[in-house]
N, C-alpha and C positions, 0 to 999 in steps of 0.2 A: 781497284781497291776501294772498299766502302770507307769513305772518309767521314769525319765528324760533320762536315758540311752537308754531305748526303743524308746523314741521319737527321740532321735539323730539318732539311727539306721534306723528308718523309713524315716527320712528326707534324710539320705544319700542314701537309696535305691530308694526313689523317684527321687532324683536328678540324680543318675546313670541311672535310667530307662529312664528319659527324655534325658539325653545325648546320650544314646544308640539309642533311637528313632530318635534323631537329626542326629546322624551319619548314621543311616540306611537310612533316608530320603536323606541326602547329597550323600552318596556314592552309594546307590543302586537305590532308586526311581529317584533321580535327577542326578545321577552320569554322565550320558552322557552329560547333559546340562552343568554341571560345567567343564567337560572334554573339551568341545568345547570352553568355556571361557578361560580356561587355555591354550588351543592350539593357540587361537587367540592372547593371550598375549605373547606367546612364539614365534609364527610365525609372521613375518612382511613381508609386501610386499612393495618393494621399486620401484617406477616407474622410468624409464629411458627415457627421452625425446630423440627423434631422431634428429640428426644434420640436420639442414635445408639445402635444396639444394642451391647451390650457383648460382649467376647470373654473366655472363661474357659479355664482349663486343665482337665484330666480330673477334677481334685479341686475344681472350682468356685472356684479362685483367679483373681482378676481380672488379665487381661493387658492389656486395653484398656478404659478406663472414660471417664466424663465428669466434668468439674469446672466450677464456676461461673467465668465470665469477665465482667468489667465492660467493656462496649463503649461508646465515645462515638459517638453518632449525631446527625445533624442533618438537618433538613428545609430544603433551600436556599431554598424559597419563603418561609420564615418568618425567615430570617436577616437581621439588620440590619447595616449596614456596620461599626459599632463593635464587633460581636461577633467579627469575624475576628481582630484583634490580640489581644483578650483571651483567646480560645480558644488561639491559637498560643502565647501566653506560658505558659498553664497546662500545655499538652502538651509544651512545650519543643521545638517544631518551628517551621520558617519559616512565615510567614503564607501565602506562595505555595503551600506544600505543603497547608495547610488548604484553600485555594481549589481546588487541583488535585483533592484527594480529594472535595470538595464537588461538583465538576462531573463526576465519574466516571459511567459509564453506570448508569442506574437502571431498574427494571422499568416504572414508571408515574409520572405527575406526583404530587408530594407524597409520594413514597416516600422513606423515610430513607436517607441516605448514611452509610456507615460511615467515621468519621474516624480512629478508633484502636481497636484490639482489645486486650483483655486488659491493661487498665491496672491499677495498684496500687489496692487498696481505699481508701486514704487520698486519693488523687487523685480517685477517683469521689465521695467524700463532699464534697471541695472544689468540684467542678463542680456538684454538686446544691445546695450551699449558695449558689452564685452564679448559679443559673438565671435570676433576674430580670434579670441583666446580659447573659444569653446567650440571647436569644429564639431558639427554634427548635432549641436544643441540649438533649440529655438523655443520661442513662446508662441503658443497658439491660442487664440481667443475662441471659446466655445460657449454654448449655452449650458447652464446648470439649473437644476429645479430649485424653485424657491417658494416657500409657503409663508406669505406675508402675515398671516394671523396665528402662526405657531400652533398652540394647543387647541384653538377654538373649535376646529372640526376634524382633529387629527384622526379619530377612529373611523370617520366617514371617508375622508380623502385618502388616508394611508400614506405610503412613502415608497420611494424607489431605492434600488441598490444595484451595484455592479453584478452582472452575471458571472457565475463561476465557470470553471473550465468544462465541467460536465454538461452544464446547460448550453454553453456555446457550441459544443460538438453536435448537439441535437437540433440547433436552431438554424433558420434561414440566414445564410451569410450575406445575402443581399440586404438584410435588415439589421443584423446583429454583428457586431465586432467583438474583439477580445475585451474591450473596455466599455461596451454599451451598458446602459442602465435599463433595468426592468422593474415593473411594478411588483412590490412585495406585499402590499396590504391595501384594503379599502378600494376606492374607485381606481386608484393607480394600478391595482392588480387586476381588477375585474374588467377594466377597459383598456388594458395595456396595448392590445392589438391596434385599436383605433387611435390612441393617444400618441403612439410612438412614430408613426409616419414611415417614410422610406429614406434611408440614408443615401447620400450621393458620393461623389469623389472627384479628384483631379488626377490626371496623368501628366506628369511634368518631366522635363529634361533637365538634368543637372550636369555641372562641369566636374572636373576631377577633384575639386574641393568640396563637392556635395551641394554647391550653391545653385539655385534654380536659374536656368537659362531661359526656358519659355514653358508655357502651358500647352500641352499637346491636345488634351481633351478635357472637357468639364461637364459633369453631370450634377445639376443642382439638386440638393436634397429636398424631399417633399415633406412639408410640415405635417404633423399629426393633427387629427380633428379635435376641435374644442368640444367640451361637454358642459351642459348647463344642468345644475342641480335644482331641486325643489326647495332646498334650504333657504332661509332668509338669514343672511350673515348677521345683521344687527340683532335679531331675535336670538340666534344661536350664541352670540357673544354675551348677551344678557344672561341667558340661562346658565352658560358656563361660569359666569361670575357668581351666580346664585348658588351653585353647588360646589364652589371652590372649597377645598378642605375636607369634603365629605367623600365617602365611598357611595356614589349615587348615580342614577340615571334618570333622565327626563326625556320623553319623546312626545312631540306634538304633531298631530296629523290634520291636514286640511281635508275636511269631509266632502268637499265638492270635487276635488281632483284625486283624492287618496295619496297626495304627495306629502312627504314629511317636511314640515316647516322647521323643525329643530330635532336633533337627535344627539344629545349630549351625555357623555359619560365622564365621571371623575373618580380618581384622578386620571389625567391624560398625559400626553407626551408631546414634545416639539418634533415634528417629522423632519425639520431642518438637520437635526443631528445625524440622520441617516444618509444625508447627502454630502455633508462636509467630511472629508477624510481626517481633518484635524480634531473632530469630535469623538474619537474612539472612547475616551474616558467617560464622556457623557452617555454614550450608547451603552457602555457596560453597566453604568449605574442604573439606567432605566430598566435594562434586561434583568438586573438582579434585585430591583427594588421590591421588597415584600408587600408593598401596596398594589402591585400589579397594574401599573399605569398603561401597559399595552392591552389589557383586558377591556373590551367593550362590554360593560355590565348590562347594557340593554338587550344585546342579542347573543352574547356568548357565554352568559352565566345564568344558571337556573336556581330558583329559590322556592320555598314553600309559599303559596299565595295567601295563606291565612284567610281572613274574612272576605276578601275580594271574591273568593270562590262561592260564597253563599248565593251570588247572583245565578251561578250555574245550577246549584242545588234547587233554588226556588223555581227556575225555569223547567227543570226536569219534573218537579212535583206538579207544577201548573199544567204542563203539556201532557203529562200522562194521567191527568184528572185525579191525582192523589190528594190535592189540596186546591182551594180556591183562594182568591185574595182575602176573603173574609174568615178563612179557617183560623181558629184561635187555639193557642196552647198557653198554659200558664207556666211562667218561669219563676221558680222560688230560689234561684241561685245555683241549683244543682239538679242533675238528672241521673236516674238509675235505670239502666236497661232491664235488669232483673233484680229481684229482691236481694240476691247475693252478690251482685256485681259492684265494683268500686264506683262511687258517684263520679260523674263527669261534671266539671264546674263551668258556670258562666263567668264571663269576665267581671260581671257586676255581682258582687258577693251577696248582696241582699236580694237580688232578683229583679226582674222587670215587670212582674206581674202578668196580667192576662193580655196577650198581644195578638193582633192579626198580622198578616204577612207584610203589609206596608210598614207597620210599626217595628216588626222584627228586623227588617232590612235597615230601617231608619236608625234603630238603636244597636244593631249588629248583635242581636241576642243569640248566643250559642244554643241555649236550651230549646228555643223554637226550632232550630235547624236539626238538633238531635231528634226531636219528634218527627220532623219531615223525613229524616234518614231512616227511621223505623219503617216507613211506608215504601221505601225504595230499595233496590238492590244496587251493589256497587257497579254492576254492569250497566244499569240504567243511567246512573249518574255519569259514568265514563262516556256513555254514548253522546249525551248532551254536551259534555266538555269538548269532545272531538267535533261535534257539529258546530260549535262556536270557535273552532280553531286551535284549541289547546291540544298539545301532544301531536299536532299535525306537521308535516314538513313546511318549512317557512321559505318563502321566495322573497329575497331582497338582493338588489344588485351587488352589494359589496361582500357578501358572505354566504356560504353554504351552512346555514344554521341547523344544528341539531335541535329537534323539537324537545320540549320538556317531557316529563313523565306523567302520564295519567294512569294509575294503576287500576286493574280490575281482577277479578277472581282467577282468570286464566293466567294473567301476568304473575300473580303471586305463586300459583301452582308451578309455573315454569321456573321462576326465580328461586323460590325457597322450598318447593315440593311440600307445600303446606296448604290447607284450605283457608278460605277467607272467613273471618270472624265478624259477626255483626257489630262488635265494638269498633272495629277498624272502619266500618261504614260511618259511624259517628264522626270519627276523625276526619274521614274524607269530606263529609258534608261541610265542614268549616275550614277546608283547605289546609289541613295538617296531615301528618302520617308520611306515607311514601311519596306524596305528590310533589312535583317540581314544575315550575313555569319560568319562562323568561319574561322580563318586563315588556318586551316587544309583542309576545303572545297576548298578554293582558290588553295592550293597546288595541290589538286586532279584535279581541273579544268585545271591548267597549265600543269600537267603531261599528261593529255589526249591530249591536243593540241601538246605538244612536241613529243608524240608517234603517231602522225597522226590519232587520233581517237580511239586508243586502250583503253579499260576500264582499269582503274588503281585502284588497291585496296592496298594502302600502308599497310605495316606490320612492326612489330618490332622483330619478332622471326625469327632466321635464318631457312630457309626452304630447304628441299631437292628438288632440281630442276631437278632431273632425269626424273620425269614423271609429267611435268607441263601441265595442260589442255590448249587447245587453247584459246587465249584471245579473248573475243567478242569485237565488235566495237560499238561506238556510231552511231546513225542514222544521221550523217552529212557528207556531201560530202567532200572527202579528198582534192579536189582542193580549196575548201573554207577555210579548215584549213591551207592550204599552204599560202593562202592570209594573214591570220592572223599572221602566223609565220614571214612572210616577214615584215609585219608592225611592229611587236614586235622588229625585228632586227633594224628597223629605229628609234624606241623609244630610243635606247641606242647609236646606231652608227652614227645617223644623228646629225649634229650641231644644229638642231632645236628640237631634241628629248627631252622629259621631263625627260628621265632617263640617260642622258649622264654623270652624275657624278658617275655612276656605272661602266662606261667603264674601261676595263683593257687592257694592252698592249700585252697580250699573246694569245688572241684569241677573237673571236666575241661572243657577248652576246646578246640574245633576252630577252625583258622584257616588263613590263608594270607598270607604277606608278599609284598611287591613293592617293588622298587627300579628305578624307570623312568628311564632315561637321558634328560637334557634339556640336552645341551651347548649353550653353553659353561658353563652354570651347573651347580650341584649337582643331583644326581638327585632326583626326587620320591619321597616315602616313602609306602608303602600298607601297610595290614593290614585284612583283612576276616575274618569268622568268625561263629560261632554259639555260644550257651552256654546251658545246660550241654550236653555232648556227647549224653548218653543221652536226655534229654527237653528239647529246645531250647525256651527261653522267649524269647530275643532273638536277633536277628541284627544285625550292626553293620558299618560301614565307617569307617575312620580314614584320613585323607589329609592329608599335610603337604606343601605346595608347596615344592619345593627343600629338603626336609628330610633328604636323605641316605638312609641304609639304613632299609628298612622293618622289618628285624629288630631295629633299635635304636630309632629315634625313634618310629615308630608303634607298635611292640610295647610300649614302655614306657607310652605313652598308653593303650593297651588295658588293660593291667593296672590302671592307676588308675581308668579308666572302669568296669571290672567291680567293683572294690571299692566304688565309689560306688553302683553299681547294687544291689549286695547290701545295703548299708546302708539303701537306700530301698525295695526291692522284693522282695528274696528272702523267702520264707516263713519264719516263725520255726521254729527247731529244737525238736522236742518230744521 
């Protein structure tokens, strides 16, 4: 008879059989699977970011460096529920924000999630002291980018930012992690590959509480390569102070090396705000600022060149034999292309009188160049503009720069389906009309003139000059370039010259001013040139957006810039 005791025995037997089958399934059938799970729980991979390469000026002064950052990290698999409110209180952020950051995308299971970067040292010590109450949470010391001079060379150096999810999917995971930083602008972006180095990592064993037991393997990160720029930090700082409060650009080129000694644009921005997570409001203000501090006005903005372009018109006339240096035209203050056409005005209402080419450039006479334009076609003028680098692709390490616009008859036909009119050639001859150039293009044009026609390719990275290739020349006769150089000397050194406010008492300066009309606002102010006249060491361009007269605003800045350069770079008098 089946008793209650027999029923109990049978039940126990069935339970034990099921338990045995379960253990057999776990330990034998799926043993390797659970072993791997256990191993992954016991073995952790800790990525170690490589120190980013540093950026120096030509005298080995740091422009971009690394400093220590205390980062709060957590391994979500090790976090207990009570740790969330405790950590939120310490970090002074909502608990839901801690949970959101904890659940952000990670590279692999048990990978640490970054909860907060760059916390104060005192807070880091507090978190470390309370780690028993915060399982899975720790503080890791890592390097963070630091720009010690803030705005000083921000457009050149650029900034870095955290990669996004799309970028991380396409990148080499041996070098990039979910929280890796990448160059976003300037040198940081152009040389990101060499600056970033190779990240390393540690494979560690942990106990049941997630605490490290031992290091199983260790691969040291490889630091990125350092980069040395041609900039002179002290000169750059002084020029940035010079244009503070303006919308302006100044660039200065070393004519011996073709390296940029200074490349300043104002207003500027502090690249440190793109590194610090706590500076989100500052970033938003900069990005929304109507003054466009992120815009490098030297290379990424184009403007009418005004009278600066008269150098090109003069060279076209000379090289094509349409004029000579002694060709004279009379300026009465206005010019009529035909008896029925509207008079074109010179900037000097009463006129300049009878002038040769030297005097016309010296005094920047519009009427003289209207007469030269009558002897030239727009395509001839455009040809010489391109020969001198205007409207041509620009090569500079930090940017893919779109060239300015040098119009000709074919361009107008394609753009407007209209023929070119001779009156437009008059405008073109004095740098107005459709024409647009960047300050950087004007710097290159002036450098070519200063170097007697040698092609100039400005650069920012210090180069090995041991095996420099022979420099090609532009297809312009050197004697005609000499005429222009002499005329540029008179612009500054003559008492009638438009650039005499730039004159310095320690050597002769050659230059050309420009006042480019930009209605309805005030005109743009230009001055370009090279110094000293007899043995040029530098070429420069100064541009002030809506700055008014080039002979006043920019010329005064040139004088101050040259005095700064002399103090820092001129050889001592023996």
